[in-house]
C-alpha positions, -999 to +999 in steps of 0.1 A: +000+000+000+013+035-009+005+068+006-016+077-024-038+046-023-073+053-010-104+034-004-132+041-029-155+055-001-130+082+007-123+091-029-159+101-035-157+129-011-120+136-011-121+167-034-146+184-012-126+175+019-095+189+003-112+222-005-127+225+030-093+217+047-077+244+025-101+269+040-092+257+074-055+261+067-060+297+056-081+306+086-056+289+110-026+307+096-044+340+097-052+336+134-017+322+142+001+350+124-020+377+139-023+364+175+005+339+180+035+360+175+036+363+137+041+325+133+026+303+107+013+269+118+003+256+084+029+272+061+063+258+072+081+276+043+071+309+059+085+298+092+118+287+078+121+322+062+113+338+095+141+319+112+165+338+090+151+373+096+172+382+126+165+419+122+129+414+129+117+430+162+112+403+189+134+379+169+140+355+198+103+350+203+099+345+165+128+320+165+114+300+193+079+300+179+089+291+144+112+263+156+084+248+177+060+250+147+084+233+123+095+205+146+060+197+158+047+198+123+074+176+109+070+150+137+032+148+134+034+145+096+058+116+099+036+099+125+005+107+105+018+090+073+026+059+094-010+059+107-024+060+071+000+032+061-011+010+090-032-021+087-063+001+094-059+016+060-059+051+047-097+056+051-097+050+089-063+066+093-076+098+077-106+099+100-085+093+131-061+121+120-089+145+114-105+138+148-071+144+164-067+176+144-101+188+154-094+181+191-061+201+188-080+230+173-106+228+201-078+229+226-063+260+210-097+277+212-103+268+248-069+276+260-067+309+241-102+320+253-091+314+289-056+328+287-044+363+295-037+388+267-010+386+254-002+350+265+032+343+280+060+328+259+055+293+272+018+293+267+023+309+233+045+280+223+018+256+235-008+272+213+016+271+184+024+234+190-013+225+192-021+244+160+008+228+142-005+194+153-038+202+137-023+215+104+001+186+102-027+161+105-047+179+079-017+180+056-014+142+058-051+138+050-049+160+020-018+142+006-033+108+013-068+112-001-060+137-029-026+123-040-036+121-077-047+157-080-016+171-063-037+193-040-018+203-009-042+218+016-019+237+039+004+253+013-007+264-022+027+264-040+024+227-048-012+230-058-005+261-079+024+243-096+003+212-104-025+235-118-001+254-140+017+223-152-017+208-162-027+240-181+007+241-198+002+205-210-032+215-224-051+192-200-079+199-175-072+171-150-084+180-115-087+216-126-117+223-104-104+209-072-070+226-076-085+260-084-111+258-056-084+247-031-063+278-038-094+301-036-105+284-004-072+290+013-073+327+004-110+328+016-100+311+048-072+337+054-096+365+047-123+350+070-097+344+097-085+380+095-120+394+097-130+371+126-098+379+145-104+416+140-139+413+154-127+391+183-095+371+186-115+342+201-136+341+170-104+338+150-095+308+170-129+293+166-133+297+129-109+268+119-132+244+138-160+250+114-143+235+083-127+208+104-161+196+116-174+199+080-145+177+067-153+151+094-189+150+082-178+146+046-155+118+055-183+100+074-206+104+044-179+090+022-174+060+044-212+053+044-217+058+007 
């Protein structure tokens, strides 16, 4: 069994799941960047760049936060792929990962709502780690159930490259899901920014909505 192999029940709803999770990634990164010290918890490329920007004000906080995000994300992604490759199969593995990701997002919401403003450095790292856990789990899900389309739900560079390569080849394979995934990530970031501006707790709550929606879609796929 390979990472890209999926059960038919999952493949029926996987494009919709990928688009919904792209929205979740945009909303999560918007909240994280605006409220968690300017750190990304979905876009690890951005964090690696931040590590090199030593002239940035508060660089030590940035360095610690970005390092935590990258290490947690990498570790959970590795563990997540092992789960999808287990005997349980990718269908159940994806569901387990999404449940875990949703719980992590819920923990961020609950902790942030109860924390002082701004949270201390240790608590801030905890929120970053939990958010990175959620985004890592969702990344594995996207790469597992949408491997053929090349959709990457937490970073659009891969999806955009796949879309442009297809167009350059004169094909229309997976055009809709790729385009919608990119638009959903932007919409999620916009929604996250608006929600955070209204109330930071709303910014933390918004990513839960697409996470729950994705869980419902996976359940519908399993039962179809």
